[in-house]
N, C-alpha and C positions, 0 to 999 in steps of 0.2 A: 457536567458534575467531576467529568473526569479533569477538566481542566482548572478547577478550583481545588479539586487533589492535590494535582502535580503543584499547584502554588503554595500550598501550607507545607509540601514536603521540600520543597527550593527554601522556604525561608526555616523551616526546622532544620534544615541541612547548615546552612550557617551557623545557630546556636550550635547544633552540634560539633562540628569542627572547629569551633573558638573553646570548646569546653575540652576537645578529647584531643586537638594536635599535640598538645607537649605533655600528655598524659605518660609519667616514665616508664608504668609495665600494665600489662592489662588487669593483673588484681590490685593495682592500684587506683581503679576507679572512685570515684566519689559517689554519693546515691545521687546527688544533683546532675552528675554526668552519664552515671546510667539511666534518671529519666529522661535526658535529652538523645541517649541512643534510642530507647523506650518508643519516640517520637516517630522515629523511619517505622514502626510496625505497620504494615495495612499499604505501604508504598511497592509502586510497581515501578519494575525498571528492566532495561534490556541491554544484553551482548552486545557492544560495538567495536570486533576484533577483527575486521576483515585481513590481516597480516596470521591470523590463529595466535595472537597472544593474549586471550582470554584469561581472568585471573582464576586462581584455583579454588575449587570449593571442595568442602569438607564432607565425608559420609557421613561423622559423627561430631558431636560437640567434644574434640578433645587434641590435643597438641600432634599426639601419633596417630591421627586418624589419616585413614585412604583419603587422597586426593583425587581431583579430574578436572577438565576444560569442558566447559559448555561449549554447545556449536554457536556459530555468529549469529546475531539477532534473533536469540530466543530468549524469550523475556522470564522473569519469576519474580513471585512477591514475596516481601517478608511477612513471615505471619506470626514468628515471636520473638523475644530475645530472653534466652535461654541463659543461666549461669549468673542469675542476679544475685543470688543466694551467696555464692562463693567471693564473688565481684568478677568472676571470670565468663565475661560475656560473650554469646554466638548469636548473630543473627540465623534463625532456621528459616530458611526459604522454601519456595513451592513453585517449582518449574511451570510452564506451560502444558508441559507433558505430563505432569503429576510426580513427577521423581523431587523429593526433600534431600533438600543439604544444608548445610552449614557454612556460614561465611564470618570470619573474623571481622568486627567492627573497623578495626585497622587497613584492613584489605580493599572493604567498602570504600570506604575515603580516601583513600591513593589512588585508588580506580574511577571514582566517579568523575565523568566528564573526560575521561579519558577511554576505559575499554568498558565500560558501564554507564549508562546513560538515564535519564528520568522520561525519555520520550521516544517512541517507537520510530527507529531509523528510515523505516519502511514505510510509516505513514502515508506519505505522497502517494507511493505506488500504490498499496493497498485503495487510497481513495479513488485514483484511477480507476481501476481495476475493477472495483464498486459500481462507480458509475459508467463503466462499458458493459457491463453486464446487466444493469439496468436498462440502457439507452438499447441494448439488444432483445431484451425481454419484449419490450415496447413496439420496435420494431416489427419482431415477430406476431405480437398480436394485433397490431396492425395491418399487417398481410395478411392475417386468416378473415378481416372484414371485409376485404376486397371482393368484391361479385366479378373475380377474374375466373378463368376455366384452371380448373386442379394443374394441369403442366406450367401454367404462368406462375400460378402459387408457389410451386415445388421449385420455380427456378428462380423466384424472388427470393427464395428463403436461403438459398444457395448463393445470392448476389451473384445470381445469373442474367440480370434483365433482358427480355424480350422485347422487340422491336413492336412500336404500337403504344407502348404507354409515354404519358406526358412527362413533362419535367419536374413536375410537384411530386406526380407518385416515383420518379426514380432517386429523387433524394430523397425519400422516406424508406426506400429500399437498398440503397445504396451510400445514403449518406453524402454531405456535401463534399463537391471533388476540389483537387488539391487547386487545379487552374482552368479557366476557361477561356478559351477565345471565338470570337462572335464576328461574323463574315454575314454579307447581304448580294443578293445580285438576282436577276431576272434569266428566267425560263421561258422557253417556249413549244412547250407541249401541243397547246392547243390555243396560242395567245401567249403574249407575256405576264407573268405572273411571277410578285414580288417573291423572293424565298430569304427567308431569314435563318442561316444555318449557327450554330454552337458546337463546338466539340467542346467536350468536358475529359479533362485528366485527371486520372486517381495517380495512387501513390504507388500501388501493384504495376502501374502499366497499361491497364484498361483505359481505351478511349472510347467517348461514347459519340455519337453523330445524332445532331437533334436539327432535323428542318421544319420551319414554323411548330417550334414546342413539341414536336414528336420525336420520340426517337425510331431514327431510321437504320442505324448500322453500330454494334457493336465490335471494336477491335481488340483483340486480347493480346499481351503480348507473347510471340514464336508462333501464332497463328499464319496459316498461310491461306 
């Protein structure tokens, strides 16, 4: 729904821009231009001004109104086009925080795709955070279903795997390693025995040693 909504506003923006760009003064808007401006009502936008050059918003719809700058990455919705009766329009906006403000249509058109954007600039980061939170929830739920002693479960929850778990269980507890190094050889405690070793390297410096698919040793950075 949001994508369809954004697309409709993108199309409407082209129409608004063509109708408004050469308006000589705010009180000279025609009825058709005002209708085009009203097409923006309901649109959601984000401030994207990392250098602190966010556009000025007004506290009231008037030329002598006090002004303020919003925070970077803050979002707002256009809720109404006020001032149509005297052909002196202002966009009434509501920030995500609930604060009400006003914005000249000319300001919106000048700042669109510069300091004001029609898609969340942090959307990618938010999706990653949501995915990470969901994966962590699934990890904890999986640990709780295992028939392990309480001490093993508690350590697994803290991502402190204990020797004796197999590689499949460790993947559930720790996630996939950054790198795996494999080796094999013979040991002779009671006769020749084939031993396959794997060392799993994690981004935080933890190294896990597996022998024949069973965790045998945990090396942590700084540990002696």
